[in-house]
One Martini backbone bead per residue (centre of mass of N, CA, C, O) as a GRO file, in nm:
protein
  216
    1MET     BB    1  27.076  22.855  -3.505
    2ASN     BB    2  26.807  22.816  -3.668
    3PHE     BB    3  26.955  22.810  -3.935
    4HIS     BB    4  27.121  22.548  -3.886
    5ARG     BB    5  26.882  22.360  -3.841
    6ALA     BB    6  26.746  22.410  -4.118
    7PHE     BB    7  26.997  22.317  -4.287
    8ASP     BB    8  27.009  22.028  -4.176
    9LYS     BB    9  26.726  21.951  -4.268
   10ILE     BB   10  26.766  21.995  -4.569
   11ARG     BB   11  27.016  21.810  -4.608
   12GLY     BB   12  26.871  21.554  -4.516
   13VAL     BB   13  26.673  21.556  -4.761
   14LEU     BB   14  26.883  21.586  -5.007
   15PHE     BB   15  27.125  21.431  -4.813
   16PRO     BB   16  27.115  21.145  -4.711
   17SER     BB   17  27.194  20.907  -4.513
   18GLU     BB   18  27.219  20.588  -4.479
   19GLN     BB   19  27.041  20.578  -4.210
   20GLN     BB   20  26.815  20.743  -4.319
   21LEU     BB   21  26.732  20.536  -4.547
   22ILE     BB   22  26.667  20.309  -4.359
   23LEU     BB   23  26.444  20.443  -4.208
   24ARG     BB   24  26.262  20.507  -4.441
   25LYS     BB   25  26.209  20.220  -4.518
   26TRP     BB   26  26.083  20.134  -4.260
   27GLN     BB   27  25.844  20.329  -4.275
   28THR     BB   28  25.738  20.229  -4.544
   29ASP     BB   29  25.712  19.920  -4.432
   30ARG     BB   30  25.578  19.936  -4.142
   31GLY     BB   31  25.754  19.823  -3.899
   32ASP     BB   32  25.596  19.948  -3.630
   33TYR     BB   33  25.312  19.783  -3.739
   34GLU     BB   34  25.411  19.485  -3.862
   35LEU     BB   35  25.690  19.341  -3.830
   36ARG     BB   36  25.687  19.351  -3.502
   37PHE     BB   37  25.388  19.169  -3.506
   38ASN     BB   38  25.461  18.916  -3.708
   39TYR     BB   39  25.371  18.602  -3.562
   40ASP     BB   40  25.379  18.256  -3.451
   41LEU     BB   41  25.141  18.290  -3.222
   42GLY     BB   42  24.997  18.213  -2.899
   43GLU     BB   43  24.866  18.134  -2.583
   44GLU     BB   44  25.141  17.943  -2.528
   45SER     BB   45  25.333  18.153  -2.567
   46ILE     BB   46  25.672  18.303  -2.525
   47ALA     BB   47  25.772  18.636  -2.413
   48PHE     BB   48  26.015  18.895  -2.436
   49ASP     BB   49  26.065  19.224  -2.283
   50LEU     BB   50  26.344  19.421  -2.343
   51GLY     BB   51  26.255  19.717  -2.256
   52GLY     BB   52  25.961  19.820  -2.157
   53TYR     BB   53  25.897  20.105  -2.018
   54GLU     BB   54  25.549  20.132  -2.091
   55GLY     BB   55  25.430  19.857  -2.249
   56LYS     BB   56  25.351  19.859  -2.556
   57TRP     BB   57  25.463  19.604  -2.687
   58THR     BB   58  25.314  19.419  -2.494
   59ASN     BB   59  25.025  19.507  -2.555
   60ASP     BB   60  25.024  19.434  -2.854
   61ILE     BB   61  25.101  19.138  -2.836
   62TYR     BB   62  24.879  19.053  -2.651
   63THR     BB   63  24.630  19.148  -2.813
   64LYS     BB   64  24.703  18.941  -3.050
   65TYR     BB   65  24.789  18.655  -2.873
   66ARG     BB   66  24.774  18.594  -2.552
   67CYS     BB   67  25.046  18.577  -2.429
   68ARG     BB   68  25.323  18.515  -2.250
   69ILE     BB   69  25.493  18.785  -2.053
   70TYR     BB   70  25.822  18.903  -2.000
   71VAL     BB   71  25.915  19.203  -1.825
   72PHE     BB   72  26.222  19.391  -1.864
   73GLU     BB   73  26.265  19.643  -1.600
   74PRO     BB   74  26.499  19.837  -1.411
   75VAL     BB   75  26.329  20.086  -1.379
   76GLY     BB   76  26.132  20.162  -1.134
   77SER     BB   77  25.913  20.358  -1.264
   78PHE     BB   78  25.855  20.186  -1.507
   79ALA     BB   79  25.787  19.916  -1.364
   80ASP     BB   80  25.543  20.036  -1.218
   81GLN     BB   81  25.384  20.129  -1.467
   82ILE     BB   82  25.338  19.835  -1.568
   83ARG     BB   83  25.205  19.711  -1.339
   84ARG     BB   84  24.955  19.886  -1.350
   85ARG     BB   85  24.872  19.826  -1.641
   86PHE     BB   86  24.884  19.483  -1.557
   87ALA     BB   87  24.735  19.404  -1.292
   88GLU     BB   88  24.496  19.212  -1.434
   89ASN     BB   89  24.747  19.036  -1.561
   90ASP     BB   90  24.866  18.701  -1.529
   91LYS     BB   91  25.049  18.692  -1.819
   92ILE     BB   92  25.207  18.949  -1.688
   93GLU     BB   93  25.553  18.990  -1.604
   94VAL     BB   94  25.748  19.178  -1.386
   95CYS     BB   95  26.108  19.254  -1.417
   96GLN     BB   96  26.335  19.442  -1.203
   97HIS     BB   97  26.543  19.380  -1.454
   98GLY     BB   98  26.811  19.280  -1.620
   99LEU     BB   99  26.994  19.122  -1.894
  100GLY     BB  100  27.316  18.945  -1.896
  101ALA     BB  101  27.644  18.813  -1.812
  102SER     BB  102  27.581  18.921  -1.524
  103THR     BB  103  27.565  18.968  -1.174
  104ARG     BB  104  27.466  19.314  -1.095
  105GLN     BB  105  27.543  19.649  -1.051
  106GLU     BB  106  27.411  19.955  -1.192
  107ILE     BB  107  27.427  20.263  -1.375
  108ILE     BB  108  27.155  20.453  -1.487
  109HIS     BB  109  27.071  20.681  -1.735
  110LEU     BB  110  26.811  20.915  -1.761
  111SER     BB  111  26.608  20.902  -2.091
  112VAL     BB  112  26.367  20.765  -2.103
  113ASP     BB  113  26.382  20.554  -2.389
  114GLY     BB  114  26.723  20.621  -2.349
  115SER     BB  115  26.805  20.458  -2.115
  116SER     BB  116  27.154  20.423  -1.992
  117VAL     BB  117  27.471  20.293  -1.905
  118PHE     BB  118  27.589  20.489  -2.163
  119GLY     BB  119  27.523  20.748  -2.043
  120SER     BB  120  27.504  21.123  -1.933
  121SER     BB  121  27.295  21.190  -1.735
  122ALA     BB  122  27.229  21.313  -1.431
  123ALA     BB  123  27.011  21.115  -1.410
  124SER     BB  124  27.001  20.842  -1.170
  125GLU     BB  125  27.035  20.476  -1.110
  126GLU     BB  126  27.014  20.181  -0.954
  127ILE     BB  127  27.069  19.851  -1.092
  128THR     BB  128  26.970  19.522  -1.200
  129ILE     BB  129  27.166  19.250  -1.311
  130ILE     BB  130  27.109  18.936  -1.475
  131ASP     BB  131  27.194  18.637  -1.558
  132ALA     BB  132  27.065  18.488  -1.820
  133LYS     BB  133  27.124  18.191  -1.752
  134THR     BB  134  27.009  18.190  -1.468
  135TRP     BB  135  26.723  18.278  -1.514
  136ILE     BB  136  26.624  18.077  -1.732
  137GLU     BB  137  26.696  17.809  -1.572
  138GLU     BB  138  26.510  17.893  -1.322
  139ASN     BB  139  26.221  17.970  -1.498
  140LEU     BB  140  26.271  17.780  -1.761
  141ASN     BB  141  26.217  17.488  -1.988
  142GLY     BB  142  26.155  17.603  -2.253
  143ARG     BB  143  26.064  17.807  -2.503
  144ILE     BB  144  26.129  18.109  -2.686
  145ASN     BB  145  25.942  18.263  -2.920
  146LEU     BB  146  26.002  18.575  -2.815
  147ILE     BB  147  26.256  18.836  -2.847
  148LYS     BB  148  26.280  19.169  -2.721
  149ILE     BB  149  26.549  19.418  -2.799
  150ASN     BB  150  26.579  19.739  -2.597
  151ILE     BB  151  26.896  19.835  -2.433
  152GLU     BB  152  27.100  20.066  -2.507
  153GLY     BB  153  27.371  19.841  -2.562
  154GLY     BB  154  27.312  19.561  -2.406
  155GLU     BB  155  27.292  19.363  -2.651
  156TYR     BB  156  27.580  19.263  -2.679
  157GLU     BB  157  27.605  19.105  -2.416
  158LEU     BB  158  27.350  18.929  -2.433
  159LEU     BB  159  27.394  18.783  -2.700
  160SER     BB  160  27.666  18.657  -2.622
  161ARG     BB  161  27.556  18.493  -2.387
  162LEU     BB  162  27.351  18.325  -2.550
  163ILE     BB  163  27.554  18.203  -2.744
  164GLU     BB  164  27.774  18.076  -2.554
  165THR     BB  165  27.529  17.899  -2.398
  166ASN     BB  166  27.307  17.810  -2.619
  167LEU     BB  167  27.028  17.962  -2.564
  168VAL     BB  168  26.961  18.055  -2.862
  169GLU     BB  169  26.825  17.775  -2.930
  170ARG     BB  170  26.554  17.851  -2.756
  171ILE     BB  171  26.498  18.073  -2.981
  172ASP     BB  172  26.291  18.165  -3.243
  173ASN     BB  173  26.285  18.498  -3.187
  174ILE     BB  174  26.497  18.793  -3.269
  175GLN     BB  175  26.426  19.121  -3.161
  176VAL     BB  176  26.654  19.389  -3.263
  177GLN     BB  177  26.834  19.691  -3.138
  178PHE     BB  178  27.087  19.848  -3.250
  179HIS     BB  179  27.364  20.044  -3.102
  180ARG     BB  180  27.562  20.340  -3.107
  181ILE     BB  181  27.816  20.350  -2.852
  182SER     BB  182  28.071  20.304  -3.042
  183GLY     BB  183  28.336  20.241  -3.269
  184ALA     BB  184  28.259  19.915  -3.228
  185SER     BB  185  27.965  19.842  -3.299
  186MET     BB  186  27.980  19.733  -3.585
  187ALA     BB  187  28.169  19.490  -3.521
  188GLU     BB  188  27.982  19.365  -3.305
  189MET     BB  189  27.739  19.316  -3.482
  190ARG     BB  190  27.877  19.131  -3.697
  191SER     BB  191  27.961  18.909  -3.499
  192ILE     BB  192  27.669  18.836  -3.412
  193GLN     BB  193  27.554  18.779  -3.688
  194ARG     BB  194  27.749  18.544  -3.756
  195ALA     BB  195  27.657  18.364  -3.509
  196LEU     BB  196  27.351  18.353  -3.574
  197ARG     BB  197  27.377  18.191  -3.851
  198ARG     BB  198  27.389  17.908  -3.714
  199THR     BB  199  27.062  17.934  -3.591
  200HIS     BB  200  26.985  18.172  -3.780
  201ARG     BB  201  26.761  18.413  -3.966
  202PRO     BB  202  26.682  18.680  -4.150
  203THR     BB  203  26.357  18.844  -4.195
  204TYR     BB  204  26.460  19.133  -4.103
  205GLN     BB  205  26.681  19.431  -4.206
  206TYR     BB  206  26.756  19.728  -4.017
  207GLU     BB  207  27.021  19.889  -3.943
  208PHE     BB  208  26.980  20.040  -3.640
  209VAL     BB  209  26.681  19.963  -3.591
  210TRP     BB  210  26.561  19.669  -3.709
  211GLU     BB  211  26.566  19.308  -3.633
  212ASN     BB  212  26.517  18.958  -3.738
  213TRP     BB  213  26.554  18.625  -3.587
  214ALA     BB  214  26.520  18.292  -3.709
  215ARG     BB  215  26.500  17.978  -3.669
  216LEU     BB  216  26.614  17.692  -3.842
   0.00000   0.00000   0.00000
């Protein structure tokens, strides 16, 4: 078993897959330290963090820009942790639910930062998903300057909903990580990217790693 793992590791170094090459390029370009945090934001800006997990991205964005941030984290223990982390910060609001195409209950399979309704882990809990159109129209009047989406497969449903309702036109920057959750994931991603080009342009794009779309 150890031999096979070592062989796979060596093979990955000598003959990297296309996805491994994309990930290497992302790391070389310091994407997690620079690209994901370089935006034209200020104290009056509004950002969404979809898939808050431990709140690291929110912390880094707030530290740099002091903007208002809505953190969407449907998993109870993760949401509680984020609340404690920012308990003294009234510019960061934790919303214990996800955003999607409809309002409903779902079962999420827990796997730390990979927790997903498309997962298969034994540990699970019931979560709430709220229609993105409903939530945005009831809670915000103006623009969303930056939305970060890392929701383990839920991005296809959410982005399709934002596009079909034209709410995407109210978003200045869309930072999204697409995930391979089925054999149709590539086609779904391409369809969403084509639709986004009507209102946005890619400012960086490392497919199935991270990409950002800025409003035209």
